C-alpha positions as CSV (number, residue, x, y, z in Angstrom):
1,X,5.9,12.3,-7.9
2,X,8.7,12.5,-5.3
3,X,6.2,12.7,-2.4
4,X,3.7,10.1,-3.4
5,X,5.2,8.0,-6.1
6,X,4.4,7.7,-9.8
7,X,0.8,7.5,-11.0
8,X,2.0,4.9,-13.5
9,X,2.2,1.5,-11.9
10,X,5.3,0.0,-13.4
11,X,4.9,-3.8,-13.8
12,X,8.7,-4.0,-14.1
13,X,9.3,-2.1,-10.8
14,X,6.7,-4.3,-9.0
15,X,8.3,-7.5,-10.4
16,X,11.7,-6.3,-9.3
17,X,10.3,-5.9,-5.8
18,X,8.5,-9.3,-5.6
19,X,9.3,-12.3,-3.6
20,X,7.6,-15.7,-3.6
21,X,6.3,-17.8,-0.8
22,X,7.1,-21.4,0.0
23,X,6.5,-23.8,-2.8
24,X,6.0,-21.1,-5.5
25,X,8.4,-19.5,-7.9
26,X,8.4,-17.0,-10.8
27,X,8.4,-19.8,-13.4
28,X,5.2,-21.5,-12.4
29,X,2.4,-21.2,-14.9
30,X,-0.1,-19.4,-12.6
31,X,2.6,-16.9,-11.6
32,X,3.5,-16.3,-15.3
33,X,-0.2,-15.8,-16.0
34,X,-0.4,-13.2,-13.2
35,X,2.5,-11.2,-14.8
36,X,0.8,-11.4,-18.2
37,X,-2.4,-10.1,-16.7
38,X,-0.6,-7.2,-15.0
39,X,1.0,-6.2,-18.4
40,X,-2.4,-6.4,-20.1
41,X,-4.2,-4.3,-17.5
42,X,-4.8,-0.6,-18.0
43,X,-3.2,1.9,-15.8
44,X,-6.4,2.2,-13.8
45,X,-6.6,-1.5,-13.3
46,X,-3.0,-1.7,-12.2
47,X,-3.7,1.1,-9.7
48,X,-6.8,-0.9,-8.5
49,X,-4.6,-3.9,-8.1
50,X,-2.2,-2.0,-5.8
51,X,-5.2,-0.8,-3.7
52,X,-6.3,-4.5,-3.6
53,X,-3.0,-5.8,-2.3
54,X,-1.5,-2.8,-0.5
55,X,-4.2,-0.2,0.1
56,X,-2.3,2.3,-2.1
57,X,-2.7,3.2,-5.7
58,X,1.0,4.2,-6.4
59,X,4.3,2.4,-6.1
60,X,7.2,4.1,-4.2
61,X,8.8,6.9,-6.1
62,X,12.2,5.1,-6.7
63,X,14.4,2.2,-5.7
64,X,15.5,3.9,-2.5
65,X,11.9,4.6,-1.4
66,X,11.1,0.9,-1.5
67,X,13.5,0.3,1.4
68,X,12.9,-3.3,2.5
69,X,9.3,-3.5,1.2
70,X,8.5,-6.5,-1.0
71,X,5.3,-7.7,-2.7
72,X,4.8,-11.3,-1.9
73,X,3.0,-13.9,-4.0
74,X,1.8,-17.1,-2.3
75,X,0.0,-20.0,-3.9
76,X,-3.6,-20.6,-2.8
77,X,-4.1,-24.4,-3.0
78,X,-7.7,-25.2,-4.0
79,X,-9.4,-28.3,-5.5
80,X,-11.0,-26.1,-8.1
81,X,-8.7,-23.1,-8.5
82,X,-10.4,-21.6,-11.5
83,X,-13.5,-21.0,-9.4
84,X,-11.5,-19.1,-6.7
85,X,-10.6,-15.4,-6.5
86,X,-7.1,-14.3,-5.3
87,X,-6.9,-13.2,-1.7
88,X,-5.0,-10.1,-0.7
89,X,-3.4,-9.2,2.7
90,X,-3.0,-5.5,2.5
91,X,-1.0,-5.1,5.8
92,X,1.5,-7.6,4.4
93,X,1.5,-6.4,0.8
94,X,0.9,-10.0,-0.3
95,X,-1.5,-12.1,-2.3
96,X,-2.6,-15.7,-2.4
97,X,-2.9,-16.7,-6.1
98,X,-4.8,-19.8,-7.1
99,X,-3.2,-22.2,-9.6
100,X,-5.3,-20.9,-12.5
101,X,-5.4,-23.2,-15.6
102,X,-5.0,-20.5,-18.2
103,X,-3.9,-16.9,-18.6
104,X,-7.4,-15.9,-19.6
105,X,-8.9,-17.3,-16.4
106,X,-6.2,-15.6,-14.3
107,X,-6.8,-12.2,-15.9
108,X,-10.6,-12.5,-15.5
109,X,-10.5,-13.5,-11.8
110,X,-7.8,-11.0,-11.0
111,X,-9.6,-8.2,-12.8
112,X,-12.9,-9.1,-11.0
113,X,-11.2,-9.1,-7.6
114,X,-9.3,-5.8,-8.0
115,X,-12.3,-4.0,-9.4
116,X,-14.9,-5.4,-7.0
117,X,-13.2,-6.3,-3.7
118,X,-12.5,-2.9,-2.4
119,X,-12.6,-3.4,1.4
120,X,-9.4,-3.7,3.3
121,X,-9.0,-7.3,4.6
122,X,-9.0,-8.5,8.2
123,X,-5.4,-9.6,8.6
124,X,-6.3,-11.2,11.9
125,X,-8.3,-13.8,10.0
126,X,-7.0,-17.4,10.0
127,X,-5.6,-16.8,6.5
128,X,-4.0,-13.5,7.5
129,X,-2.3,-15.1,10.6
130,X,-1.0,-18.0,8.5
131,X,0.2,-15.5,5.9
132,X,2.1,-13.5,8.5
133,X,3.7,-16.7,9.8
134,X,4.8,-17.6,6.2
135,X,6.3,-14.1,5.8
136,X,8.2,-14.4,9.1
137,X,9.6,-17.7,7.9
138,X,10.5,-16.1,4.5
139,X,12.3,-13.2,6.3
140,X,14.2,-15.6,8.5
141,X,15.2,-17.7,5.5
142,X,16.0,-14.7,3.4
143,X,18.3,-13.1,6.0
144,X,19.9,-16.5,6.7
145,X,20.7,-17.0,3.0
146,X,21.7,-13.4,2.3
147,X,24.9,-13.9,4.3
148,X,25.8,-17.1,2.4
149,X,27.9,-16.7,-0.7
């Protein structure tokens, strides 16, 4: 456990190490649906989710092991979000989540993606480059606001 993290993927630990991209927050319906799906997933499905978004099947072994690593959720804007799958960027430990209309749709699409999309993405794609730029902006904004009381 100390060397490679816990086999149990703690949803609470993941949530505690999550940040949200521009124009998305923890209280938005599609984000709440995501966390509901994570709680409903089996241990194997949560491990598959981590492989999908990070290329790993375990979380860091404790708070200190996380260092400055954050899971990031961005919103994927789409005309028909229920027909889209989430997109992961493993190098950035992030995911673009469509604005699903229900918890059931979110859980089904997320489960399909994590169990069937097993290739590591090309973070040099247009979406990957845009995601990297968003994360750099998030980092700049976060470090600017961390010094403000």
